[in-house]
C-alpha positions as a printed Julia matrix, in Angstrom:
150×3 Matrix{Float64}:
 -11.03   13.73    8.1
  -9.43   17.07    8.89
  -6.9    18.51    6.47
  -3.45   18.85    7.96
   0.1    19.54    6.9
   1.75   16.29    5.74
   4.44   14.88    8.0
   8.01   15.71    7.02
   9.13   12.08    7.27
   7.82    8.64    8.28
   8.92    9.0    11.92
   7.04   12.3    12.19
   3.97   10.65   10.63
   3.89    8.0    13.36
   4.72   10.5    16.12
   1.68   12.59   15.17
  -0.67    9.66   15.83
  -2.15    8.69   19.19
  -3.71    5.67   20.87
  -4.5     2.48   19.04
  -3.82    4.06   15.62
  -0.23    4.83   16.61
   0.28    1.32   18.0
  -1.21   -0.26   14.89
   0.79    1.86   12.43
   3.97    1.12   14.42
   3.19   -2.59   14.26
   2.43   -2.53   10.53
   5.48   -0.42    9.78
   7.76   -2.71   11.76
   6.5    -5.84    9.99
   6.67   -4.19    6.56
  10.28   -3.03    6.85
  11.37   -6.42    8.19
   9.65   -8.26    5.32
  11.52   -6.72    2.39
  13.94   -4.04    1.31
  11.65   -1.08    0.62
  12.01    2.66    0.31
   9.74    4.36    2.86
   8.47    7.84    1.97
   5.64   10.24    2.7
   3.47   10.57   -0.42
  -0.03   12.05   -0.54
   0.32   12.57    3.24
   0.63    8.81    3.89
   3.34    6.22    4.44
   4.17    4.76    1.03
   6.6     1.92    0.39
   8.42    1.54   -2.91
  10.19   -1.29   -4.7
  10.2    -0.94   -8.48
   7.28    1.47   -8.09
   4.72    1.78   -5.3
   4.03   -1.43   -3.38
   1.86   -0.44   -0.44
   0.41    2.41    1.58
  -0.41    2.83    5.26
  -2.93    5.57    5.92
  -4.15    6.49    9.39
  -7.55    8.15    9.48
  -9.68    9.3    12.41
 -11.44    5.97   12.97
  -9.42    3.47   10.96
  -6.07    2.58    9.42
  -5.94    1.59    5.77
  -3.39   -0.98    4.6
  -3.41   -0.96    0.81
  -1.46   -2.6    -2.0
  -1.11   -1.42   -5.59
  -1.32   -5.05   -6.74
  -3.69   -6.0    -3.95
  -6.22   -7.71   -6.2
  -3.57  -10.38   -6.75
  -3.04  -10.78   -2.98
  -6.57  -11.72   -1.94
  -5.65  -15.41   -1.64
  -3.27  -14.4     1.18
  -5.69  -11.93    2.82
  -9.33  -12.13    1.67
 -10.26   -8.96    3.61
  -8.44   -6.87    0.99
 -11.19   -4.98   -0.84
 -10.75   -4.06   -4.47
 -11.08   -0.44   -5.43
  -9.34    2.48   -6.99
  -6.97    2.58   -9.91
  -4.59   -0.06  -11.11
  -5.0    -3.28   -9.11
  -5.48   -1.56   -5.74
  -6.99   -3.44   -2.86
  -7.11   -2.18    0.71
  -7.78   -3.65    4.11
  -9.66   -1.47    6.58
  -8.25   -1.89   10.07
 -10.09   -0.79   13.2
  -8.95   -1.16   16.79
 -10.11   -4.77   17.17
  -8.98   -6.03   13.75
  -6.65   -9.0    14.0
  -3.8    -9.16   11.53
  -0.74  -11.22   12.38
   2.85  -10.43   11.41
   3.12  -13.61    9.3
   0.25  -12.4     7.09
   1.78   -8.95    6.77
   5.15  -10.45    5.78
   3.5   -12.75    3.22
   1.57   -9.85    1.68
   4.61   -7.59    1.47
   6.91  -10.24    0.03
   4.39  -11.25   -2.61
   3.66   -7.61   -3.51
   7.39   -6.91   -3.93
   7.77  -10.07   -6.04
   4.89   -8.96   -8.27
   6.52   -5.57   -8.85
   9.84   -7.3    -9.6
   8.12   -9.58  -12.12
   5.71   -7.11  -13.72
   7.3    -3.7   -13.16
   5.92   -0.53  -11.69
   2.13   -0.97  -11.37
   1.61    2.67  -12.38
   3.97    2.59  -15.39
   2.12    3.2   -18.63
   4.76    1.21  -20.55
   4.21   -2.08  -18.7
   1.19   -3.29  -20.68
   2.68   -6.67  -21.48
   3.53   -7.41  -17.87
   0.37   -6.59  -15.94
   0.93   -2.87  -15.37
  -1.43    0.07  -15.59
  -1.5     0.18  -19.38
  -2.71   -3.41  -19.56
  -5.53   -2.63  -17.16
  -6.58    0.42  -19.18
  -6.58   -1.63  -22.35
  -9.09   -3.9   -20.64
 -11.16   -0.88  -19.57
 -10.03   -0.87  -15.92
  -8.5     2.43  -14.95
  -8.05    5.87  -16.37
  -4.94    7.12  -18.12
  -2.44    8.58  -15.7
   1.17    9.61  -15.8
   3.69    7.19  -14.31
   4.35    7.3   -10.58
   6.82   10.05   -9.66
């Protein structure tokens, strides 16, 4: 993946894409914002959605689009193609041009992810040990210490 200057805003992020990746990101973005009240920002050069901390990320790469959730490990019953990995409870679905993913599944994932953040707090908050946050995972040996999401 080539390094590039991050987009100034979410609209610019989508506008910089072409072909199937643009269509797919537009589709994901549309379903996500209809599913729940989320703050949409550019973070780490990607589309990131916040509700009581980070909820999900959409990342377009050269040959795929990643659709990831900070509490994704808890969402695998809704979408088994979410693959665990990374810090916290991250799980990500790799989307290529022919991947099928319906709006109803996207809405279910987003709503459940938002509900989990509402119930357990910011998944990156070191103070949320008792509610399933990052500190709890570290205490069980899953994840390195890291400052809260900013």
